[in-house]
C-alpha positions in Angstrom: 24.9 -18.2 9.2 27.4 -16.1 11.1 27.0 -13.1 8.6 23.2 -13.1 8.9 23.4 -13.2 12.8 25.7 -10.2 12.9 23.6 -8.4 10.5 20.7 -8.9 12.6 22.7 -7.7 15.8 23.7 -4.7 14.2 20.2 -3.9 13.0 18.8 -4.2 16.4 21.5 -2.1 17.9 20.9 0.5 15.3 17.4 0.6 15.8 17.4 0.6 19.6 19.3 4.2 19.1 16.1 5.9 17.2 15.6 9.1 18.8 12.1 9.8 17.5 9.1 8.2 19.1 6.5 6.2 17.1 3.6 8.2 18.8 4.1 11.3 17.1 0.9 12.7 15.2 0.4 14.6 12.1 -0.9 18.0 12.7 -4.7 18.3 12.8 -6.2 20.1 9.6 -8.1 23.3 10.1 -11.9 23.2 10.0 -13.4 25.9 7.6 -16.1 28.1 9.3 -19.3 28.9 7.5 -21.6 31.9 8.3 -25.2 31.3 9.4 -26.2 32.6 6.1 -24.1 30.1 4.2 -25.6 27.2 6.4 -29.0 28.2 5.9 -28.5 28.4 2.2 -26.8 24.9 2.2 -29.8 23.5 4.1 -32.0 25.0 1.5 -30.3 23.5 -1.2 -29.9 20.0 0.4 -33.8 20.2 1.0 -34.3 21.0 -2.9 -32.4 17.8 -3.9 -34.2 14.8 -5.3 -35.2 11.9 -2.8 -32.2 9.6 -2.7 -29.5 12.0 -3.9 -26.0 10.6 -3.2 -24.6 14.0 -2.3 -26.7 13.9 0.9 -24.9 10.9 2.0 -21.7 12.6 0.8 -22.4 15.4 2.9 -23.1 13.3 6.0 -19.7 11.8 5.6 -18.2 15.3 5.4 -20.0 16.1 8.7 -18.3 13.0 10.4 -14.9 14.3 9.1 -15.4 17.7 10.5 -16.3 16.3 13.9 -13.1 14.0 13.8 -11.0 17.1 13.0 -12.5 19.1 15.9 -11.7 16.1 18.3 -8.1 15.9 16.9 -7.7 19.2 18.5 
């Protein structure tokens, strides 16, 4: 029992000396910029897709991720 208590005390003592904070954040990824022509072509391509195409939902998810990356900055 004494060994377990001593180990716990040592572990708590060592963790109290940690220098790094737990609130550090990973760097934000960059957002790829597209030209107006690229965006217009993409819009035309999406409109040509069949009704209910899964890739439209995936593009919507991608747009949300891009917004989150912008907010990260």
